[in-house]
PDB file of N, CA, C and O in Angstrom:
ATOM      1  N   UNK A   1     112.847 211.135 158.087  1.00  0.00           N
ATOM      2  CA  UNK A   1     112.318 212.098 156.678  1.00  0.00           C
ATOM      3  C   UNK A   1     110.851 211.934 157.206  1.00  0.00           C
ATOM      4  O   UNK A   1     110.379 210.957 157.788  1.00  0.00           O
ATOM      5  N   UNK A   2     110.223 213.141 156.864  1.00  0.00           N
ATOM      6  CA  UNK A   2     108.713 213.367 157.316  1.00  0.00           C
ATOM      7  C   UNK A   2     107.851 212.549 156.006  1.00  0.00           C
ATOM      8  O   UNK A   2     108.433 212.462 154.925  1.00  0.00           O
ATOM      9  N   UNK A   3     106.628 212.037 156.138  1.00  0.00           N
ATOM     10  CA  UNK A   3     105.922 211.324 155.287  1.00  0.00           C
ATOM     11  C   UNK A   3     104.749 212.370 155.001  1.00  0.00           C
ATOM     12  O   UNK A   3     104.316 213.099 155.893  1.00  0.00           O
ATOM     13  N   UNK A   4     104.347 212.386 153.905  1.00  0.00           N
ATOM     14  CA  UNK A   4     103.051 213.304 153.319  1.00  0.00           C
ATOM     15  C   UNK A   4     102.788 213.025 152.174  1.00  0.00           C
ATOM     16  O   UNK A   4     103.634 212.478 151.466  1.00  0.00           O
ATOM     17  N   UNK A   5     101.607 213.319 151.738  1.00  0.00           N
ATOM     18  CA  UNK A   5     100.753 212.790 150.508  1.00  0.00           C
ATOM     19  C   UNK A   5     100.386 214.207 149.771  1.00  0.00           C
ATOM     20  O   UNK A   5     100.473 215.264 150.396  1.00  0.00           O
ATOM     21  N   UNK A   6      99.991 214.163 148.471  1.00  0.00           N
ATOM     22  CA  UNK A   6      99.514 215.275 147.793  1.00  0.00           C
ATOM     23  C   UNK A   6      98.079 214.952 147.728  1.00  0.00           C
ATOM     24  O   UNK A   6      97.717 213.892 147.219  1.00  0.00           O
ATOM     25  N   UNK A   7      97.212 215.828 148.227  1.00  0.00           N
ATOM     26  CA  UNK A   7      95.772 215.478 147.766  1.00  0.00           C
ATOM     27  C   UNK A   7      95.187 216.878 147.453  1.00  0.00           C
ATOM     28  O   UNK A   7      95.308 217.884 148.152  1.00  0.00           O
ATOM     29  N   UNK A   8      94.510 216.756 146.235  1.00  0.00           N
ATOM     30  CA  UNK A   8      94.061 218.216 145.732  1.00  0.00           C
ATOM     31  C   UNK A   8      94.658 219.390 145.572  1.00  0.00           C
ATOM     32  O   UNK A   8      94.113 220.493 145.626  1.00  0.00           O
ATOM     33  N   UNK A   9      96.316 219.046 145.279  1.00  0.00           N
ATOM     34  CA  UNK A   9      97.215 220.208 145.339  1.00  0.00           C
ATOM     35  C   UNK A   9      97.585 220.578 146.431  1.00  0.00           C
ATOM     36  O   UNK A   9      98.167 221.662 146.464  1.00  0.00           O
ATOM     37  N   UNK A  10      97.383 219.803 147.752  1.00  0.00           N
ATOM     38  CA  UNK A  10      97.739 220.353 148.935  1.00  0.00           C
ATOM     39  C   UNK A  10      98.873 219.276 149.263  1.00  0.00           C
ATOM     40  O   UNK A  10      98.764 218.149 148.781  1.00  0.00           O
ATOM     41  N   UNK A  11      99.932 219.597 150.053  1.00  0.00           N
ATOM     42  CA  UNK A  11     100.735 218.508 150.620  1.00  0.00           C
ATOM     43  C   UNK A  11     100.076 218.347 152.173  1.00  0.00           C
ATOM     44  O   UNK A  11     100.065 219.260 152.999  1.00  0.00           O
ATOM     45  N   UNK A  12      99.543 217.022 152.385  1.00  0.00           N
ATOM     46  CA  UNK A  12      99.081 216.569 153.646  1.00  0.00           C
ATOM     47  C   UNK A  12     100.070 215.768 154.566  1.00  0.00           C
ATOM     48  O   UNK A  12     100.721 214.817 154.131  1.00  0.00           O
ATOM     49  N   UNK A  13     100.129 216.118 155.595  1.00  0.00           N
ATOM     50  CA  UNK A  13     101.296 215.357 156.339  1.00  0.00           C
ATOM     51  C   UNK A  13     100.636 213.876 157.052  1.00  0.00           C
ATOM     52  O   UNK A  13      99.525 213.883 157.582  1.00  0.00           O
ATOM     53  N   UNK A  14     101.405 212.765 156.981  1.00  0.00           N
ATOM     54  CA  UNK A  14     100.930 211.679 157.557  1.00  0.00           C
ATOM     55  C   UNK A  14     101.279 211.644 158.871  1.00  0.00           C
ATOM     56  O   UNK A  14     100.580 210.868 159.524  1.00  0.00           O
ATOM     57  N   UNK A  15     102.091 212.198 159.460  1.00  0.00           N
ATOM     58  CA  UNK A  15     102.487 212.098 160.754  1.00  0.00           C
ATOM     59  C   UNK A  15     102.884 213.497 161.599  1.00  0.00           C
ATOM     60  O   UNK A  15     103.107 214.449 160.850  1.00  0.00           O
ATOM     61  N   UNK A  16     102.978 213.707 162.679  1.00  0.00           N
ATOM     62  CA  UNK A  16     102.944 215.213 163.415  1.00  0.00           C
ATOM     63  C   UNK A  16     104.657 215.499 162.972  1.00  0.00           C
ATOM     64  O   UNK A  16     105.584 214.700 162.840  1.00  0.00           O
ATOM     65  N   UNK A  17     104.606 216.769 162.842  1.00  0.00           N
ATOM     66  CA  UNK A  17     106.070 217.378 162.567  1.00  0.00           C
ATOM     67  C   UNK A  17     106.772 217.093 163.973  1.00  0.00           C
ATOM     68  O   UNK A  17     106.290 217.098 165.105  1.00  0.00           O
ATOM     69  N   UNK A  18     108.034 216.849 163.538  1.00  0.00           N
ATOM     70  CA  UNK A  18     108.928 216.878 164.785  1.00  0.00           C
ATOM     71  C   UNK A  18     109.054 218.054 165.648  1.00  0.00           C
ATOM     72  O   UNK A  18     109.103 219.208 165.220  1.00  0.00           O
ATOM     73  N   UNK A  19     109.098 217.755 166.740  1.00  0.00           N
ATOM     74  CA  UNK A  19     108.892 219.081 167.880  1.00  0.00           C
ATOM     75  C   UNK A  19     110.049 220.254 167.867  1.00  0.00           C
ATOM     76  O   UNK A  19     109.892 221.356 168.392  1.00  0.00           O
ATOM     77  N   UNK A  20     111.209 219.840 167.193  1.00  0.00           N
ATOM     78  CA  UNK A  20     112.111 220.610 166.886  1.00  0.00           C
ATOM     79  C   UNK A  20     111.930 221.412 165.863  1.00  0.00           C
ATOM     80  O   UNK A  20     112.710 222.363 165.831  1.00  0.00           O
ATOM     81  N   UNK A  21     111.136 221.341 164.990  1.00  0.00           N
ATOM     82  CA  UNK A  21     110.884 222.168 164.056  1.00  0.00           C
ATOM     83  C   UNK A  21     110.322 223.482 164.198  1.00  0.00           C
ATOM     84  O   UNK A  21     109.228 223.522 164.762  1.00  0.00           O
ATOM     85  N   UNK A  22     110.839 224.597 163.803  1.00  0.00           N
ATOM     86  CA  UNK A  22     110.011 226.027 164.258  1.00  0.00           C
ATOM     87  C   UNK A  22     109.439 226.547 162.926  1.00  0.00           C
ATOM     88  O   UNK A  22     109.800 226.194 161.803  1.00  0.00           O
ATOM     89  N   UNK A  23     108.459 227.475 163.248  1.00  0.00           N
ATOM     90  CA  UNK A  23     107.619 228.043 162.010  1.00  0.00           C
ATOM     91  C   UNK A  23     108.791 228.793 161.274  1.00  0.00           C
ATOM     92  O   UNK A  23     109.700 229.393 161.848  1.00  0.00           O
ATOM     93  N   UNK A  24     108.644 228.680 160.057  1.00  0.00           N
ATOM     94  CA  UNK A  24     109.246 229.383 159.212  1.00  0.00           C
ATOM     95  C   UNK A  24     110.478 228.764 158.433  1.00  0.00           C
ATOM     96  O   UNK A  24     111.113 229.205 157.475  1.00  0.00           O
ATOM     97  N   UNK A  25     110.605 227.562 159.185  1.00  0.00           N
ATOM     98  CA  UNK A  25     111.932 226.894 158.629  1.00  0.00           C
ATOM     99  C   UNK A  25     111.669 226.296 157.651  1.00  0.00           C
ATOM    100  O   UNK A  25     110.632 225.646 157.515  1.00  0.00           O
ATOM    101  N   UNK A  26     112.908 226.455 156.468  1.00  0.00           N
ATOM    102  CA  UNK A  26     113.046 226.145 155.097  1.00  0.00           C
ATOM    103  C   UNK A  26     112.966 224.546 155.235  1.00  0.00           C
ATOM    104  O   UNK A  26     113.428 223.855 156.143  1.00  0.00           O
ATOM    105  N   UNK A  27     112.249 224.138 154.078  1.00  0.00           N
ATOM    106  CA  UNK A  27     112.051 222.716 153.786  1.00  0.00           C
ATOM    107  C   UNK A  27     112.242 222.224 152.521  1.00  0.00           C
ATOM    108  O   UNK A  27     111.798 222.841 151.553  1.00  0.00           O
ATOM    109  N   UNK A  28     112.792 221.282 152.411  1.00  0.00           N
ATOM    110  CA  UNK A  28     112.904 220.580 150.905  1.00  0.00           C
ATOM    111  C   UNK A  28     111.940 219.451 150.523  1.00  0.00           C
ATOM    112  O   UNK A  28     112.128 218.448 151.212  1.00  0.00           O
ATOM    113  N   UNK A  29     111.273 219.372 149.906  1.00  0.00           N
ATOM    114  CA  UNK A  29     110.067 218.666 149.411  1.00  0.00           C
ATOM    115  C   UNK A  29     110.588 217.783 148.070  1.00  0.00           C
ATOM    116  O   UNK A  29     111.199 218.441 147.227  1.00  0.00           O
ATOM    117  N   UNK A  30     110.416 216.512 147.837  1.00  0.00           N
ATOM    118  CA  UNK A  30     110.968 215.752 146.919  1.00  0.00           C
ATOM    119  C   UNK A  30     109.921 214.436 146.887  1.00  0.00           C
ATOM    120  O   UNK A  30     109.549 213.850 147.904  1.00  0.00           O
ATOM    121  N   UNK A  31     109.550 214.114 145.619  1.00  0.00           N
ATOM    122  CA  UNK A  31     108.661 213.000 145.141  1.00  0.00           C
ATOM    123  C   UNK A  31     109.420 211.759 145.599  1.00  0.00           C
ATOM    124  O   UNK A  31     110.533 211.434 145.187  1.00  0.00           O
ATOM    125  N   UNK A  32     108.547 210.979 146.673  1.00  0.00           N
ATOM    126  CA  UNK A  32     109.262 209.609 146.546  1.00  0.00           C
ATOM    127  C   UNK A  32     109.075 208.742 145.746  1.00  0.00           C
ATOM    128  O   UNK A  32     108.125 208.781 144.964  1.00  0.00           O
ATOM    129  N   UNK A  33     110.082 207.629 145.782  1.00  0.00           N
ATOM    130  CA  UNK A  33     110.027 206.648 144.731  1.00  0.00           C
ATOM    131  C   UNK A  33     108.741 205.566 144.858  1.00  0.00           C
ATOM    132  O   UNK A  33     108.410 204.899 143.877  1.00  0.00           O
ATOM    133  N   UNK A  34     108.106 205.460 146.041  1.00  0.00           N
ATOM    134  CA  UNK A  34     107.024 204.533 146.009  1.00  0.00           C
ATOM    135  C   UNK A  34     106.052 205.507 146.845  1.00  0.00           C
ATOM    136  O   UNK A  34     106.443 206.348 147.654  1.00  0.00           O
ATOM    137  N   UNK A  35     104.629 205.224 146.480  1.00  0.00           N
ATOM    138  CA  UNK A  35     103.784 205.681 147.406  1.00  0.00           C
ATOM    139  C   UNK A  35     103.739 205.109 149.060  1.00  0.00           C
ATOM    140  O   UNK A  35     104.127 204.000 149.426  1.00  0.00           O
ATOM    141  N   UNK A  36     103.252 206.006 149.785  1.00  0.00           N
ATOM    142  CA  UNK A  36     103.102 205.659 151.122  1.00  0.00           C
ATOM    143  C   UNK A  36     101.891 204.597 151.307  1.00  0.00           C
ATOM    144  O   UNK A  36     100.923 204.593 150.547  1.00  0.00           O
ATOM    145  N   UNK A  37     102.019 203.814 152.251  1.00  0.00           N
ATOM    146  CA  UNK A  37     100.971 202.820 152.788  1.00  0.00           C
ATOM    147  C   UNK A  37      99.884 203.296 153.206  1.00  0.00           C
ATOM    148  O   UNK A  37      99.990 204.043 154.179  1.00  0.00           O
ATOM    149  N   UNK A  38      98.594 203.073 152.694  1.00  0.00           N
ATOM    150  CA  UNK A  38      97.424 203.581 152.943  1.00  0.00           C
ATOM    151  C   UNK A  38      96.784 202.424 153.931  1.00  0.00           C
ATOM    152  O   UNK A  38      96.202 201.400 153.574  1.00  0.00           O
ATOM    153  N   UNK A  39      97.118 202.975 155.574  1.00  0.00           N
ATOM    154  CA  UNK A  39      96.932 201.959 156.693  1.00  0.00           C
ATOM    155  C   UNK A  39      95.342 201.566 156.597  1.00  0.00           C
ATOM    156  O   UNK A  39      94.889 200.436 156.776  1.00  0.00           O
ATOM    157  N   UNK A  40      94.649 202.658 156.300  1.00  0.00           N
ATOM    158  CA  UNK A  40      92.986 202.182 156.553  1.00  0.00           C
ATOM    159  C   UNK A  40      92.814 201.314 155.307  1.00  0.00           C
ATOM    160  O   UNK A  40      92.050 200.402 155.625  1.00  0.00           O
ATOM    161  N   UNK A  41      93.184 201.191 154.028  1.00  0.00           N
ATOM    162  CA  UNK A  41      93.212 200.479 152.854  1.00  0.00           C
ATOM    163  C   UNK A  41      93.505 199.312 153.343  1.00  0.00           C
ATOM    164  O   UNK A  41      92.627 198.449 153.313  1.00  0.00           O
ATOM    165  N   UNK A  42      94.772 199.013 153.895  1.00  0.00           N
ATOM    166  CA  UNK A  42      95.554 197.918 154.480  1.00  0.00           C
ATOM    167  C   UNK A  42      94.526 197.217 155.505  1.00  0.00           C
ATOM    168  O   UNK A  42      94.209 196.036 155.366  1.00  0.00           O
ATOM    169  N   UNK A  43      94.005 198.064 156.592  1.00  0.00           N
ATOM    170  CA  UNK A  43      93.149 197.318 157.606  1.00  0.00           C
ATOM    171  C   UNK A  43      91.960 196.683 156.914  1.00  0.00           C
ATOM    172  O   UNK A  43      91.638 195.543 157.250  1.00  0.00           O
ATOM    173  N   UNK A  44      91.165 197.434 155.819  1.00  0.00           N
ATOM    174  CA  UNK A  44      90.107 197.140 155.217  1.00  0.00           C
ATOM    175  C   UNK A  44      90.439 195.859 154.557  1.00  0.00           C
ATOM    176  O   UNK A  44      89.815 194.850 154.888  1.00  0.00           O
ATOM    177  N   UNK A  45      91.282 195.809 153.734  1.00  0.00           N
ATOM    178  CA  UNK A  45      91.724 194.549 153.046  1.00  0.00           C
ATOM    179  C   UNK A  45      91.759 193.253 154.235  1.00  0.00           C
ATOM    180  O   UNK A  45      91.069 192.234 154.207  1.00  0.00           O
ATOM    181  N   UNK A  46      92.637 193.583 155.120  1.00  0.00           N
ATOM    182  CA  UNK A  46      92.999 192.396 156.110  1.00  0.00           C
ATOM    183  C   UNK A  46      91.699 191.890 156.842  1.00  0.00           C
ATOM    184  O   UNK A  46      91.595 190.729 157.239  1.00  0.00           O
ATOM    185  N   UNK A  47      90.626 192.927 157.005  1.00  0.00           N
ATOM    186  CA  UNK A  47      89.201 192.754 157.617  1.00  0.00           C
ATOM    187  C   UNK A  47      88.630 191.449 156.356  1.00  0.00           C
ATOM    188  O   UNK A  47      88.388 190.258 156.554  1.00  0.00           O
ATOM    189  N   UNK A  48      88.568 192.115 155.293  1.00  0.00           N
ATOM    190  CA  UNK A  48      88.074 191.136 154.170  1.00  0.00           C
ATOM    191  C   UNK A  48      88.815 189.909 154.183  1.00  0.00           C
ATOM    192  O   UNK A  48      88.167 188.870 154.315  1.00  0.00           O
ATOM    193  N   UNK A  49      90.390 189.834 154.038  1.00  0.00           N
ATOM    194  CA  UNK A  49      90.724 188.482 153.921  1.00  0.00           C
ATOM    195  C   UNK A  49      90.519 187.893 155.094  1.00  0.00           C
ATOM    196  O   UNK A  49      90.188 186.740 154.816  1.00  0.00           O
ATOM    197  N   UNK A  50      90.528 188.058 156.484  1.00  0.00           N
ATOM    198  CA  UNK A  50      90.123 187.393 157.589  1.00  0.00           C
ATOM    199  C   UNK A  50      88.835 187.050 157.765  1.00  0.00           C
ATOM    200  O   UNK A  50      88.614 186.266 158.688  1.00  0.00           O
ATOM    201  N   UNK A  51      87.861 187.459 157.077  1.00  0.00           N
ATOM    202  CA  UNK A  51      86.150 187.317 157.437  1.00  0.00           C
ATOM    203  C   UNK A  51      85.971 185.729 157.397  1.00  0.00           C
ATOM    204  O   UNK A  51      85.158 185.196 158.152  1.00  0.00           O
ATOM    205  N   UNK A  52      86.797 184.930 156.443  1.00  0.00           N
ATOM    206  CA  UNK A  52      86.260 183.704 156.012  1.00  0.00           C
ATOM    207  C   UNK A  52      87.009 182.645 156.754  1.00  0.00           C
ATOM    208  O   UNK A  52      86.730 181.448 156.673  1.00  0.00           O
ATOM    209  N   UNK A  53      88.304 183.312 157.729  1.00  0.00           N
ATOM    210  CA  UNK A  53      88.768 182.279 158.349  1.00  0.00           C
ATOM    211  C   UNK A  53      88.142 181.252 159.266  1.00  0.00           C
ATOM    212  O   UNK A  53      87.099 181.604 159.815  1.00  0.00           O
ATOM    213  N   UNK A  54      88.615 180.010 159.529  1.00  0.00           N
ATOM    214  CA  UNK A  54      88.186 178.924 160.157  1.00  0.00           C
ATOM    215  C   UNK A  54      88.419 179.327 161.560  1.00  0.00           C
ATOM    216  O   UNK A  54      89.288 180.169 161.784  1.00  0.00           O
ATOM    217  N   UNK A  55      87.666 178.764 162.625  1.00  0.00           N
ATOM    218  CA  UNK A  55      87.896 178.938 163.903  1.00  0.00           C
ATOM    219  C   UNK A  55      89.171 178.049 164.218  1.00  0.00           C
ATOM    220  O   UNK A  55      89.917 178.502 165.086  1.00  0.00           O
ATOM    221  N   UNK A  56      89.508 176.881 163.647  1.00  0.00           N
ATOM    222  CA  UNK A  56      90.548 176.085 164.230  1.00  0.00           C
ATOM    223  C   UNK A  56      91.751 176.609 163.571  1.00  0.00           C
ATOM    224  O   UNK A  56      92.848 176.492 164.116  1.00  0.00           O
ATOM    225  N   UNK A  57      91.614 177.162 162.467  1.00  0.00           N
ATOM    226  CA  UNK A  57      93.015 178.044 161.720  1.00  0.00           C
ATOM    227  C   UNK A  57      93.392 179.286 162.788  1.00  0.00           C
ATOM    228  O   UNK A  57      94.546 179.560 163.119  1.00  0.00           O
ATOM    229  N   UNK A  58      92.382 179.870 163.184  1.00  0.00           N
ATOM    230  CA  UNK A  58      92.724 181.005 164.317  1.00  0.00           C
ATOM    231  C   UNK A  58      93.079 180.577 165.484  1.00  0.00           C
ATOM    232  O   UNK A  58      93.515 181.374 166.315  1.00  0.00           O
ATOM    233  N   UNK A  59      92.966 179.353 165.733  1.00  0.00           N
ATOM    234  CA  UNK A  59      93.221 178.699 167.118  1.00  0.00           C
ATOM    235  C   UNK A  59      94.957 178.373 166.974  1.00  0.00           C
ATOM    236  O   UNK A  59      95.796 178.731 167.800  1.00  0.00           O
ATOM    237  N   UNK A  60      95.197 177.700 165.864  1.00  0.00           N
ATOM    238  CA  UNK A  60      96.611 177.317 165.416  1.00  0.00           C
ATOM    239  C   UNK A  60      97.092 178.516 165.431  1.00  0.00           C
ATOM    240  O   UNK A  60      97.926 178.670 166.323  1.00  0.00           O
ATOM    241  N   UNK A  61      96.895 179.416 164.800  1.00  0.00           N
ATOM    242  CA  UNK A  61      97.755 180.907 164.806  1.00  0.00           C
ATOM    243  C   UNK A  61      98.072 181.270 166.270  1.00  0.00           C
ATOM    244  O   UNK A  61      99.230 181.394 166.668  1.00  0.00           O
ATOM    245  N   UNK A  62      96.750 181.472 167.224  1.00  0.00           N
ATOM    246  CA  UNK A  62      97.102 181.870 168.239  1.00  0.00           C
ATOM    247  C   UNK A  62      98.038 181.055 169.120  1.00  0.00           C
ATOM    248  O   UNK A  62      98.728 181.629 169.962  1.00  0.00           O
ATOM    249  N   UNK A  63      98.094 179.457 168.919  1.00  0.00           N
ATOM    250  CA  UNK A  63      99.168 178.785 169.254  1.00  0.00           C
ATOM    251  C   UNK A  63     100.458 179.126 169.056  1.00  0.00           C
ATOM    252  O   UNK A  63     101.258 179.361 169.962  1.00  0.00           O
ATOM    253  N   UNK A  64     100.731 179.166 167.668  1.00  0.00           N
ATOM    254  CA  UNK A  64     101.878 179.454 167.226  1.00  0.00           C
ATOM    255  C   UNK A  64     102.312 180.986 167.668  1.00  0.00           C
ATOM    256  O   UNK A  64     103.492 181.192 167.951  1.00  0.00           O
ATOM    257  N   UNK A  65     101.554 181.826 167.711  1.00  0.00           N
ATOM    258  CA  UNK A  65     102.189 183.375 168.276  1.00  0.00           C
ATOM    259  C   UNK A  65     102.419 183.373 169.658  1.00  0.00           C
ATOM    260  O   UNK A  65     103.118 184.265 170.139  1.00  0.00           O
ATOM    261  N   UNK A  66     101.821 182.299 170.528  1.00  0.00           N
ATOM    262  CA  UNK A  66     102.035 182.346 172.235  1.00  0.00           C
ATOM    263  C   UNK A  66     103.199 181.424 172.286  1.00  0.00           C
ATOM    264  O   UNK A  66     103.933 181.523 173.270  1.00  0.00           O
ATOM    265  N   UNK A  67     103.549 180.316 171.143  1.00  0.00           N
ATOM    266  CA  UNK A  67     104.871 179.631 171.531  1.00  0.00           C
ATOM    267  C   UNK A  67     106.150 180.523 171.148  1.00  0.00           C
ATOM    268  O   UNK A  67     107.257 180.368 171.664  1.00  0.00           O
ATOM    269  N   UNK A  68     105.852 181.440 170.206  1.00  0.00           N
ATOM    270  CA  UNK A  68     106.858 182.473 169.753  1.00  0.00           C
ATOM    271  C   UNK A  68     107.208 183.417 170.843  1.00  0.00           C
ATOM    272  O   UNK A  68     108.367 183.604 171.214  1.00  0.00           O
ATOM    273  N   UNK A  69     106.090 184.049 171.381  1.00  0.00           N
ATOM    274  CA  UNK A  69     106.281 184.968 172.577  1.00  0.00           C
ATOM    275  C   UNK A  69     107.038 184.207 173.791  1.00  0.00           C
ATOM    276  O   UNK A  69     107.989 184.773 174.331  1.00  0.00           O
ATOM    277  N   UNK A  70     106.612 182.903 174.228  1.00  0.00           N
ATOM    278  CA  UNK A  70     107.726 182.189 175.167  1.00  0.00           C
ATOM    279  C   UNK A  70     108.850 182.068 174.916  1.00  0.00           C
ATOM    280  O   UNK A  70     109.751 182.315 175.717  1.00  0.00           O
ATOM    281  N   UNK A  71     109.025 181.636 173.672  1.00  0.00           N
ATOM    282  CA  UNK A  71     110.571 181.509 172.779  1.00  0.00           C
ATOM    283  C   UNK A  71     111.323 182.868 173.231  1.00  0.00           C
ATOM    284  O   UNK A  71     112.316 182.986 173.949  1.00  0.00           O
ATOM    285  N   UNK A  72     110.690 183.669 172.710  1.00  0.00           N
ATOM    286  CA  UNK A  72     111.254 185.297 172.822  1.00  0.00           C
ATOM    287  C   UNK A  72     111.673 185.540 174.386  1.00  0.00           C
ATOM    288  O   UNK A  72     112.853 185.759 174.658  1.00  0.00           O
ATOM    289  N   UNK A  73     110.790 185.500 175.285  1.00  0.00           N
ATOM    290  CA  UNK A  73     110.820 185.635 176.665  1.00  0.00           C
ATOM    291  C   UNK A  73     111.937 184.922 177.131  1.00  0.00           C
ATOM    292  O   UNK A  73     112.664 185.579 177.876  1.00  0.00           O
ATOM    293  N   UNK A  74     112.353 183.527 176.858  1.00  0.00           N
ATOM    294  CA  UNK A  74     113.230 182.787 177.543  1.00  0.00           C
ATOM    295  C   UNK A  74     114.440 183.250 176.906  1.00  0.00           C
ATOM    296  O   UNK A  74     115.393 183.428 177.665  1.00  0.00           O
ATOM    297  N   UNK A  75     114.603 183.475 175.720  1.00  0.00           N
ATOM    298  CA  UNK A  75     115.963 183.860 175.088  1.00  0.00           C
ATOM    299  C   UNK A  75     116.370 185.252 175.910  1.00  0.00           C
ATOM    300  O   UNK A  75     117.411 185.312 176.565  1.00  0.00           O
ATOM    301  N   UNK A  76     115.600 186.166 175.823  1.00  0.00           N
ATOM    302  CA  UNK A  76     115.943 187.494 176.911  1.00  0.00           C
ATOM    303  C   UNK A  76     116.398 187.385 178.057  1.00  0.00           C
ATOM    304  O   UNK A  76     117.393 187.936 178.528  1.00  0.00           O
ATOM    305  N   UNK A  77     115.274 186.266 178.811  1.00  0.00           N
ATOM    306  CA  UNK A  77     116.138 185.961 179.966  1.00  0.00           C
ATOM    307  C   UNK A  77     117.579 185.417 180.284  1.00  0.00           C
ATOM    308  O   UNK A  77     118.426 185.642 181.149  1.00  0.00           O
ATOM    309  N   UNK A  78     117.458 184.543 179.114  1.00  0.00           N
ATOM    310  CA  UNK A  78     118.806 183.907 178.972  1.00  0.00           C
ATOM    311  C   UNK A  78     120.002 184.760 178.718  1.00  0.00           C
ATOM    312  O   UNK A  78     121.099 184.601 179.253  1.00  0.00           O
ATOM    313  N   UNK A  79     119.664 185.743 177.792  1.00  0.00           N
ATOM    314  CA  UNK A  79     120.740 187.065 177.645  1.00  0.00           C
ATOM    315  C   UNK A  79     120.906 187.984 178.926  1.00  0.00           C
ATOM    316  O   UNK A  79     121.890 188.672 179.196  1.00  0.00           O
ATOM    317  N   UNK A  80     120.135 187.896 179.409  1.00  0.00           N
ATOM    318  CA  UNK A  80     120.106 188.864 180.847  1.00  0.00           C
ATOM    319  C   UNK A  80     120.760 187.946 181.950  1.00  0.00           C
ATOM    320  O   UNK A  80     121.140 188.511 182.975  1.00  0.00           O
ATOM    321  N   UNK A  81     120.927 186.572 181.836  1.00  0.00           N
ATOM    322  CA  UNK A  81     121.510 185.844 182.861  1.00  0.00           C
ATOM    323  C   UNK A  81     120.279 185.578 183.937  1.00  0.00           C
ATOM    324  O   UNK A  81     120.674 185.346 185.080  1.00  0.00           O
ATOM    325  N   UNK A  82     119.267 185.578 183.798  1.00  0.00           N
ATOM    326  CA  UNK A  82     118.108 185.457 184.688  1.00  0.00           C
ATOM    327  C   UNK A  82     117.658 184.036 185.010  1.00  0.00           C
ATOM    328  O   UNK A  82     117.152 183.687 186.076  1.00  0.00           O
ATOM    329  N   UNK A  83     117.952 183.120 183.762  1.00  0.00           N
ATOM    330  CA  UNK A  83     117.645 181.805 183.876  1.00  0.00           C
ATOM    331  C   UNK A  83     118.721 180.756 182.867  1.00  0.00           C
ATOM    332  O   UNK A  83     119.406 181.178 181.935  1.00  0.00           O
ATOM    333  N   UNK A  84     118.670 179.671 183.216  1.00  0.00           N
ATOM    334  CA  UNK A  84     119.352 178.604 182.282  1.00  0.00           C
ATOM    335  C   UNK A  84     118.948 178.436 180.958  1.00  0.00           C
ATOM    336  O   UNK A  84     119.497 177.595 180.246  1.00  0.00           O
TER     337      UNK A  84
END
């Protein structure tokens, strides 16, 4: 389903049209149950939230992410029969 928002009385797309849609195609528009996520607002919020993070907290997070990556790679290798 294509996502869009209503701004000043105009429907504004939040993503490109599918390539198979042709000019003049009939569309149905319905109000969504919840508003779409505003990515720019989310990114700004996350920037503010992380501004006061401590270097040791960031290092702990970096290590945890790297450990997770290594575990995921090992699992995929096992599933593909590439390693024991």
